[in-house]
C-alpha positions as CSV (number, residue, x, y, z in Angstrom):
1,M,5.8,-10.7,-2.1
2,N,6.8,-13.5,0.3
3,D,6.3,-11.6,3.6
4,R,10.0,-11.7,4.5
5,V,9.9,-8.4,6.3
6,D,13.3,-9.0,7.8
7,A,14.8,-9.3,4.3
8,A,13.0,-6.2,3.0
9,V,14.3,-4.2,6.0
10,F,17.8,-5.5,5.4
11,L,17.7,-4.5,1.7
12,A,16.4,-1.1,2.6
13,E,19.2,-0.6,5.1
14,Q,21.7,-1.5,2.4
15,G,20.2,1.2,0.1
16,A,17.8,-0.7,-2.0
17,P,15.8,1.8,-4.2
18,L,12.4,1.7,-2.4
19,N,10.8,4.1,-4.8
20,R,12.0,2.5,-8.0
21,V,9.4,1.2,-10.4
22,W,9.8,-2.6,-10.9
23,G,7.5,-3.7,-13.8
24,D,4.8,-1.2,-13.3
25,M,4.8,-0.6,-9.5
26,T,7.1,0.3,-6.6
27,P,7.8,-2.3,-4.0
28,L,5.3,-0.6,-1.6
29,A,2.6,-0.6,-4.2
30,M,3.3,-4.3,-4.9
31,A,3.0,-5.0,-1.2
32,V,-0.4,-3.3,-1.1
33,G,-1.8,-4.7,-4.3
34,A,-0.3,-8.1,-5.0
35,R,-0.2,-9.3,-1.4
36,G,-2.4,-6.9,0.5
37,D,-2.7,-9.0,3.6
38,S,0.6,-8.0,5.1
39,P,0.4,-4.8,7.1
40,A,3.8,-5.7,8.7
41,M,5.5,-5.5,5.3
42,I,3.8,-2.3,4.4
43,E,4.6,-0.7,7.7
44,A,8.3,-1.8,7.4
45,L,8.6,-0.3,3.9
46,L,7.0,3.0,5.0
47,K,9.4,3.2,8.1
48,A,12.3,2.5,5.7
49,G,11.4,5.5,3.6
50,A,9.1,4.2,0.9
51,D,7.0,7.0,-0.6
52,P,3.3,6.0,-0.6
53,D,2.7,8.6,-3.4
54,A,5.5,7.5,-5.7
55,P,3.9,6.8,-9.1
56,G,4.2,3.5,-10.9
57,A,3.8,3.2,-14.6
58,S,0.8,5.4,-14.2
59,S,0.0,7.9,-11.4
60,S,-3.0,5.8,-10.3
61,R,-0.7,3.0,-9.3
62,S,0.7,4.7,-6.2
63,A,0.5,2.6,-3.1
64,R,-1.8,5.2,-1.5
65,Q,-4.2,5.1,-4.4
66,M,-4.1,1.3,-4.5
67,A,-4.9,1.1,-0.8
68,K,-8.0,3.3,-1.2
69,W,-9.2,1.4,-4.3
70,L,-8.7,-2.0,-2.7
71,F,-10.4,-1.0,0.5
72,L,-13.4,0.3,-1.3
73,D,-13.5,-2.6,-3.6
74,S,-13.1,-5.4,-1.1
75,S,-16.3,-7.3,-0.5
76,P,-16.9,-7.9,2.3
77,R,-14.8,-5.0,3.7
78,L,-11.9,-6.9,5.0
79,P,-10.4,-5.6,8.3
80,V,-6.9,-6.0,6.9
81,R,-7.8,-3.7,4.0
82,A,-8.9,-1.0,6.5
83,T,-5.6,-1.4,8.5
84,I,-3.6,-1.0,5.3
85,A,-5.7,2.0,4.3
86,R,-5.0,3.6,7.7
87,L,-1.2,2.9,7.3
88,L,-1.3,4.8,4.0
89,G,-3.1,7.8,5.4
90,W,-6.7,7.1,4.7
91,D,-9.6,7.2,7.1
92,P,-11.7,4.1,6.1
93,E,-14.9,5.5,7.6
94,A,-14.4,8.8,5.7
95,L,-13.9,6.9,2.5
96,L,-17.1,5.0,3.0
97,A,-19.0,8.2,3.8
98,E,-17.7,9.8,0.7
99,V,-19.0,6.9,-1.4
100,R,-22.4,7.0,0.4
101,E,-22.7,10.7,-0.4
102,K,-22.2,10.0,-4.1
103,L,-25.0,7.4,-4.2
């Protein structure tokens, strides 16, 4: 939550449970949702082995699903949200095309 990437990497190296649900989300989902302006933290957690599809309290709270929802919901479409969506395996342009097709 505090953008201390070095601390997160250290904890991961020490065996911190990256896919454990804390409250109702995993640390990666928290980084995407609660403080979604830190691609560096998200990238570090992914490199350390965090699972972007690990479910939280509900399956819709995975980091990957949050990244999609937050990108599509941001207004205006913030570049950082597109960067985070890409880190988690989404193609932002394809997501927007899919939305346009449904209109």
